[in-house]
N, C-alpha and C positions, 0 to 999 in steps of 0.2 A: 533211655536206660542210664541210670547214674551209677558210677563206680562207688564202692564202699569207702568210708573213711578209715583207711587201714595203712599203717606204716610199720616198718620193721626197724626198731631202734638199733639193731646191730648189723643192719644191711651193709653198711659201708666198712665193716670190720672183717667179716669172713662169711662167705656165702656157701661154703661146703660143696664145691663142685664135684661131680662124679666123673671119673676118667675111665674110658673103656675103648671099645673098637672104633676105628676111624674109617670113614667112607673113603675109598681109594680112587674113585672116579667122579668128577664133577658133573652136576646137572643130571640128565637122564630122567627117567620116570620118577625117581625119588625126589628130584628137585621140583618136578611138576606137582607132585603130591604135597610137598611142603608149601609151595606157593599157594595151592588151593586151600590149604588149612588156614591160611591168613585171608585169602581173597573172599571165599564163600561166606563165612559168617560176618564179614565186614562189608558185604555188598559191593565188592570191587570188580566183579566180572565185566560189567558193561563198559566202564572206561578202559579196562584192560584190552578189550578186543580191538580198539582203535588206537591204542597208545603207540606213539612214535610213528604214526601214519598220517597221511594228509587228512585233515578234518578232525583228528583226534588231539589228545593232549601229549605234550612232551613229558617223558618220565621225569618226576621230581627227584629221582635218585642220582645216578651218575651222569657224566657228560659224554657217554659213548656215542660216537657218530652213527647216524643211520646209513645203511648201505644204499646204493643207487636205487631209485624207485622201481626199476625193473627187477631188482633182486630182493625186494622185501619178502619176508617169510609170511606164512599164514598168520602168525602172531609175531610181534616184535617187542616182547618183554621177557625179562628173566625172572628168576625166583625172587631176587631182592627188589626188582622193580614192582613185582606184585605186592611185596611187603610194604614198599613205600606208598603205593596207592591205598592199601588197606589202612594205613595210618590216617589217611584223609577221609576215607569213606566209612570209618567205624561209626556204628550207631551210639557208642558210649559218649557220654557228656560229663564234664566236670560240673557237679551240682553245686548249688548255693549252700547246701548242707555241708559239703566237704569243706568249703572255705569257712563256714560258720563254726565248724568243729575242729579246725586244724590251724594251729599257730604256725608262724614262720619257722620257729624253732623245730616243730614237728616235721615240717617240710624238709628241713635240712637233714633229718634222720632217715629220710626215704631215699632210695636209689633213684636215678633217672629213669630206670625201667619201670619202677612202681609209679612214679609221677606220670609217665607216658601212658600207662595202662588206664589211667582215669578217664581218658577220652578227650574229645574236642572241647576247647573253650567256647563259652556261649555268650559272654557279655564282658564289657570292660570291668576291671577290678583295680581297686586302690588300696595301698597300704600307706599309712601316714604316721610315722614314728613320733612326729612333733605333737600329735594329738593322743599319744599313748597307745596307738594300735599295736596289737600283737598278731593280728590276722588281716588278710585281705577282705574287702567287702565290695559289693557291687557299686558301680558309679555310672552315670549316664555318659553317652558320648560327648554331649555338649560340655559337661563339666570337665571331662578328661581333656578336651581340647583347650578349655579355658585355663586349666592348671598348667598345661604344657606351655602355652603361649606366655603366661605370667612368668614362668621360670625362665624361658628363653630371653625375655625382655630384660631380665636381671643378670643374665649370664654373659660374661666377657667371652667373645667368640672362641678363642683358643682354649677356653676351659670347658668347651663342649666337645663331645666325641660322637661320631655317627658311624656305627659299625654295620657292615652288610654281610649277610650270609650268602653263600653261593647259590642258594635256591631262589634268590630274587631274580625276576625276569628282567629283560632289557629295559622295559618301560619304567618299572619301579626303581631300578638301579639308577637310571638317568635322572629321575626326579629326586631321588635321595641325594645324589651328588650336587644337583642344582640347589636343593634346599640348604645343605651344609655350607656350600660356597656363598649363597646369598646371605647366610648368617654371618659369613666373614671368616670361615676357616677351611683349611684343607685336612682337618682331622677326619679322614675318611678311610679308616682301616677296613680290611675285608679278609675273608678266610684264605684268599690267595696268598696273603703274607705268610700263612702257616704251612702252605703246601708247595706251590710252584714258584715262589719268588726267586729261588735259586735258578730255576729254569729260565725265567725271563731275563735275569741278569746275564747268564752265560750265553744264551742264544742271541740276545741283543748285542753283546760285545763281539761275537764271532761271525754271525751271519746277518745281523742288522734288524732282526725282528724276533721278539720274545715268545713266539708261538711255534708249535710243531709245523713241519713242512709237508707232511704226507696227506693224501686223501685215502678214503676207504679202499678204493680200487688199488692203490699202491700196496696196501697191506695184503690184499687178496692175492696179488700177483708177484710179490717179491720172492726172490730165490732164497733169501736167508733173513730171518728175524732174530735179532739178539734182544731178548727180553730181560731187562735188568731191574731187580728190586720190585717185581710185580707179584701180585696175587690176584689174577683176573677172576678166578672162580668165586671170589667174594666181593671184590671191589668194583668190577665191571664185567659181570658174567657174560654179557652178549659178546664180549671180545672172544670168547671161546668158539662161537660160531664163525667169526672172522678167521681165527687161527685154523679152524677146521677147513675152511675154504682154501686158505693158504696151503695147507698140507695136501688137499685134493688136487691143487694145481702144481704139485711137485716141489713146493718150497720146504725148507728146513727151519727148525726152531732150536735155538740154544737158550736155555733157561739159566739165568745167573742169579742166585739167591742164597742166603744163609740157611733157609728152610726149604725142603722139597715140597712146595705147595701143591695140593691136590689138583687145583685148576690148571697147573702148568704141565702136569704129568699125563693125565688121562681125562677124556671128555666123552660123555654120552649125549650126542645131539638128539634132543627129544623130538625134533621134527624130521628125523630120518628113520628108515626102517631098522637100521642097526641099533639106534638109540632106543627105539620102541621095544626092541628085543633085549634091551639091557646089555648090549655089546659095546664096550668102550673103544674109543679111538686113541691111539698114542699121539701125544702132542710133542713134547720135547724130545728131540733127537739126541741132545746132549744136556745133562744137568751139571752145572758148575757150582759147587758149594763154596762160595766165596766167603771170606771173613767179613764181618761188619766193617764198613768204611774201606773195604778192600777193592771196590770197583775201579777206583782211580788207578791203583797199582796194576790191576788186571788189564785195563785198557792200555796202560803203558807197556806192559808185557806184550800184548797183542800188536801194538803199533811198532814196537822195537823189532819184533819178529817180521812184520810186514816190510820194514825197512831193510832188514838183513837179507830177505828174499828178493828185494826190489820188486815187491808186488804192489806198486803204487801206480796211480793214474797220473803220469807226468804231464800229459797234455792238459788235463783239468787243473792241476796245480799251477802250471805255468801261466795259464790264461786267467784263472779266476781267484787265485789265492795269494796272500802275503804272509810273511813270517815262516815260510817253508823251511829255509835253510837253518834258521835258528832252532826251530822245533825239532827237526831231524837230528841235528847235532846234539841237542839236549837229551833226546830219547836214546841215542846211541851211547851216550856216556853214563846212563843210569846203571846202578849195580844190580845184577841179576838176583843175587841173594836177598838184597833189601826188598826188591819188588816181590819176590816170592813170599817173603815174610809178611809183607803188607797185604797181599791178596789171599794168602793161604793156598795158592794154586801152583802146581808144579809146571815146569817148562813142558813136560810131556803133554799135559792137559791143554796148555796154551797152544801147542803145535796142532792139536786136533781142531781147535777153533779156527786157527789160521788156515789150515787145510780146507775147511769148509768155506772160508771167506774167498780163498783163491779160486774155488770152483764156482762161486756165485757171481753172476753178472750184476746183480742188484742186492743191496742190503738195507734193512731198516733197523734202527736202534730205538727201542721203546723203553720208557722208564716211568716210574711213579714216585711216591713218597719214600720208597726204599732207597732212592738215590738222593732226593732233594733235601732231606732233613738231617744231614750230617754237617759238622762244622766245616768240612772242606768240600761241600756239595758243588759249589760253583766251579772249582778246579776239576772235579770229577766230570761234570757235564761238559766242560770245555775239552777234556781229554776224549770223551766220547765223540764230540764234534770233530776233533782231530782225526779220529778213525774214519768218520764219514768223508772228510775232505781228502785225506791221504788216498782213499780208495775211489774218489770221484762219485760217492753215493749221496750227492746233494743236488736236487734240481733235475732229476730225471725220473721217468716212470718206474715205479716199484722200489724207490729208494728214498731215504731221508730220515728226519728226526720225528719221533712220535712220543712226546710227553703226554701221557693220558691223564686228563684232569679228573678230579673227584666230583664235587657237586655239579649238578646239572647245568648251571649257568655261571660257574665261577670265572670262566674265561670271558664270557659276555659281560659280566659285571666290570671287569677291568677295562674292556673295550669301551664301555659306557662312561668311564671316567672315575670309577671307584678305586681310587689310588691316592696316596698321600703326596705323590710327587709327579703329577701329570705334566707333560711337556708344555712349553709356552704356546705352541700352536693351538693346542686344545683349549687352554684357558682364554686365550685371546679370541678364539672362535665363539666361546660361550659369551664373553663380554659383548662382542659385536651382535650376536643373535638376540640377546635378551636386553641389551642396553642397561646393564647393571654392573657395578664394580665387582671384579672377581679377585680374590686374594692370590698372591704369588708365593707367599711363605709356605714351605713344605710343612706337612702335618705329621701326625703320628701314624706309624704302622701299627699292626695289631699288638705286637709285643711292647712297642713304645707306649701305646695306649694303656696297656696293663701296668707299665711302670708309672705312668701318670696317675692312674687310679691308686696304686700302692702309695705314692708320695703325696696324695691329697691334692693333686693339681687338676682335678676334673669335678665340675659342679653338675654337669648334665650329661647323661649317657643314654643314647638311643640305639637299640639294635633292631635291624630289619631282618627278623628271623634269626635262626641259629641259637646256640647254647654257649655263649661267649666264655663264661667262667670255666666251664668244663673243657672247652676246646683249647684254651690257651695254656701256656706254661704256668708253673708255680701256683697251683690251685689255691692254696691257703692265702697267699699274698693278695691274689685278685679278689677272693671272697671278701677279705677285710677292706680292700680298696673300694669295691663297689658300695659298701655300706657308708663310705665317707662322702659319697655324692649327695647333692641336695635333691636330685631326682634321677631315677632310672626308669626308662620306658622300653618295653619289649613287645614287639609285634610278632605274635606267635599263633599257631594253630592249636598247640598243646602246651601243657606245663613242662618245664624242665628244671634242672638243678640251679640255673642262673636265677630263676624266679625266687628262690629261697634266700637270696642275699640282696634285698632291695636297698635303695638309697633311703635318705630321710623320707622322701615320698617315692613310692614304687608303683608304677602303672603297668598292668598287663592288658594289652589291646588285642582282641581276637580278630584274626585276619581270615579272609577267604583263602582256601588252598588252591593249588594249581588246577584241580579238577572242578572246583565250585564255580557255577555260572556267575558271571560278573556283569550286571546290568546297570549301566549308567544312563545319563540323560539322553544320549543318542542311541541307546539300545545295547544289546549284548556286545561285549568287548573281547577281542583276541589279544594275545600277547606273543612275545617272541623270545627266543633263546639262541645261544651260540654253542655249538658242540666243539669237541677237542680238535676237529679238523678245520675249524673256522667257517663251518657252514651255519647259516642263520635260517631258522625255520619258525613257522607259526605254531602256536598252541591254542586250541579252541576249548575253553572250559564250558561244560554244558550241564553238569550235575546240579539238580535243583533240590536235592534232599536237605540241604542245610539252610534253606531260605527262612526257616523259622527261627534261626539263631540271629543274634545281633552282631553280625559280622560285617566288616567293611574290607574293601580291597586295599592292598598296600599303597597303590597310587592315590586312592581317595583319602586314606589316613594322612599320608605325607603332604598331599596338596592342601588338605584342610588345616593341618598344623601350620603350613605356610600362610594360609588365609587368616587364621586366627592371630598369628604373630605379626604379620605385616599389614593386615587390614585392607588389602586391595584384591582386585580380580585377576591378578597375574596368573594364578593357578587354575582357575575355574575351567578354562577351555581344555586344559590337559586332563582334568578329572572327567569332564563330560565326554571326551572322545580321545582314546589312546592313539588314534591316528595322528592327532595334533602333536603328541610327543614324538612319534616317529618322523614327522616332518621336521621337527627341531633337530632330531638326531641326524637326519639326512643333510641338514644344513651345516652341521658342526663336525661330523666325523667322516673322513674319507672312506669310501667303500660302501656307504649306505645311501648313495644317490637313488632317488625313486624308490625309497624304502617300502612304502605302502604297496606300490604296484608289484615290486619284485617279490614281496612276501606272499602274494597270491599264488605263486608258482608251486605246484606240488613238490614237496621236498625242500622248498626254500631256495636260497642262493648262496654262493661261495664268496667270502670276502677275499680281496686280493692278498697274495702272499708272495712278495718279491723273490724270496729265496727259491721258491718253486720254479721260477723262471731264470734262475741263476743271475738274478739281480740282487746285489748285496748292498744294502743301505748303510754302509759303514763310512767312516771318514775318507777312506781311500777308494771306496767302491769295490772292495774285494772282500772275500771271506778270509777270516783271520785264523791261522793256526796259532796256538798259544803254548808257552812254556809253563808247565804246571809241576809243582813239587809233589813228592810222594807223601810226605808227612805221615809216616806209620805211627799209629797210636800205641804208645807203650803202656803196659799195665804193670802195677806194682802189687806184690803180695797176692791176695786172693781176689783182686779186682776182676770184674767182668764187664763186658760191653753189653748194654741193654738196648734193645729195639722195641718200640711200641707199635702194635698193629691192631687191626680190627678183628673181632670175632666174626664168624660167618653170619650170625644172627644180628648183625650190626651195620649201620651206615653212619659214619662219622660218630657223633656222640649219641645217636639214637640206637637203643637196643630194641630190636623187634622181638627178641626172645632171649633165652639164657643158654642156648646150645651153640656149639661149634662142632658140628658132626664131622667136618673134614679134619679136625685135629683131635677128635675123640673126647671133647669136653661137653658135659651136659649139666644143666641146672646151676651154673655159676660162672663167674668171670675172674675171680681172684686166683689166677694160676700163673706160673712162670715156667716156660719151656726151657729145658737145660739138657746138655748132652750127658751121656753116661760117664764119659771121662771126667767132666767137670764135677759131677756128683761125687765120684769116687775120690777125686783129688781133695775134696773138702769134707770127706767122711759123712756125706749126706746120701739119702736115698729117695726114690720116687715116693711121693706122698707126704714128705716132711713139710712142716710149716715154717716159714721164715718171714722176717721183716726184710724189705729191700731198702738199702740205705745209699744215698748219694751224698758226697762231701765236696763242696766247692768253697771258694774263698769266703762267701758270705754265710757259711754254716752248713749244718747237716739237715737233710730232708729224709723223711721216712714214709714208706708205704707198708702198712702192717698186714700181717696174716695172709700170706700168699702160699698156695699149695704148689710144691715142686712137681713138675711132670717130666719124666724122662722122655727125651725126644731126639730125633735125628736132626741136630743143628750143629753149626760150626763150633769148633772148640773155642772156648773163652767168650762165647756169645750166648746171651739169654734173650728171650722174647716174652712179652706180656701184652695185655690189652690196654689201649687208652680208652677213655680218659682216666681210668683209675690210677695210672702210673704217671700222669702229667704232673702230679704233686712233686715228683723228683727232679723236674727240669727247672733250673734257675732261669729267671728272665734274662740274665746276662748271657746265657748260653745260646747263641744263634750263629748261623752260618757266616763265615767270613765273606764279605762282599754282598751279602743279601741279608734279609731280616727274618729268615726262616728259623724257628726254634729248633734246637738240636734234640729232637725226639728219637733219634737213632744214634748209636755209638756213644751213649752216655755211660760214664764210668760209675759202677755201683759195686757194693759188697752185700753179702747175705749174712743175716744174723739168725741162726736157728732158734726156734722157740721151744725145742725140747719135746715136741710131740708130733705125731703123725696123723694126717687127716683121715687115713684109713681106719684109725682107732676111734674116731669120734662117733 
């Protein structure tokens, strides 16, 4: 079935969303029905029944950990997981007729949603501006590999960029890193640069490892969960089942967020009797409506009050921590009024939280991009770690840090070496294992890669999945930058907006998806991924429906590029048998010893995490408390703080649909949520259309035609969807101490357009 050649020339200007009733409880029968609306017509039911279970595939959506094997549900997928699989199993195909009738310019006029709806890619496609092409046209795999090898042989290593999306599995990520480094560069940016880089920096400095410290059992049994900057109902809905178990076990939840997200308030467990009867369960015991970028000030308020009450774990601090006295003295000296202004939270509310902390034997602090994408994100996370250390909630059952990752294997990709600045032990291990020179010079992060594109410093760009242009900051600059390359290569299952901005030569290579069976010379292959709790498990692709398409696996494509470029058999054993790749991983990365054997265990195996054992791999062998400034963001005139988030019908840059029923938006995405007080202050009203404008040192940026939606959100704070609003974020705006773009707490103003969407 081929999708029609149809684009909307004003799709990226205004999409006329309808705003109405909001669903007030997450999941439930409604969520099941929405999942089935995607799954049934797209033939996704069979892979869904075994997804996230032994012998099935790992969900290609989020990185939510699986519960212990004995606690697995009848099904282990959520609404958005069903949508993610339906993306892969759709019978729709991008036809040759579409490419023959659609110019690159016309592709630019389509939204990513429209491009996605065309269906699965079926064969390699080439665009060649040097030959006057205006459209993509089919090309053979052999010719594609020849062109890539030809370009790589002409490219100076550090003028090539190798970008990895978080959906890449361990095996393809490892091969990608090996290929880039054999080419002679560490330009290996990945989507982790855009989400949890701040987490890795802060945790690495304070507890010695840049990953969360809890297991799923800890989350189920903790006495108190502080959920900071999360929207689990959309971003990782299976978390709601875990939160429900926490509540059933007597635990409490404090939700800290500028918006009261539905998934943190009420939940209908569809696999329970109450959920089947449409009866919701309350999740958050306390909702704290913090100001954007106010989490750091809030935790300083909490920590200061804990110190005042002497509600500290002195034995833990004395034995395991350094920097204690300096941090306590700093916190005691902070001005209460300044902290309250920074957080927007009164001391009375702070006291309620601290009362709950004092009653709890164990605490978990969980966070996502709502924390990591601020300019001062590293300091904020360090202050949250201060809380865990002051109360002794690190390295004991039911306690610890829980940074929940986005993409299904973004944490695994970093473990596999997809990072521009891997440590010396990793690089020397590669050199010893493969007997090839490995470069030591640090490469580009994701945003630094965008700057290189903008500045014409990249000749060759390859992306392993993802939608790079839409995902990164400063959309316009990166679009123009990608066009400057001599060659862009994208390994994808479907078209997206990045495909509309090819280099002088642009290649789109169709890959097998997570669920497509992968048969190589030694037979069907399995792959592996790492979840947010550091558990590694196998994924078994079995679906044969796409065998008629000219698809290749990510490993085969990358290995064949290596063969064509270097002209040797270095890559062939890894292409033939992914177990060979895992043996190499076992030889080069600690924690993966006997990888192939351990992967056979139902549920996989847990990687070591020293902080869980109260072993802190820092310079002095102790966990570090840190002194962090408050840095209240001051606004001038009518400035507001902007936060970008996902719609409920969205995963990262992929739009499954155009509805966000939890926020009452249907049929569109160009909306901006704003408080009643902020509307009245500016003489605006619900339904007005505005341009959103950011002004930074390098100039003005503008996102046109957004409908204002009156919403319960923090004063001076507005929220809209990415990637539409990424155009407002300068490449220079990234977190201090990490390389994460500042997609939260961005200063903007609104320019009214003099009309109301309700009148259209």
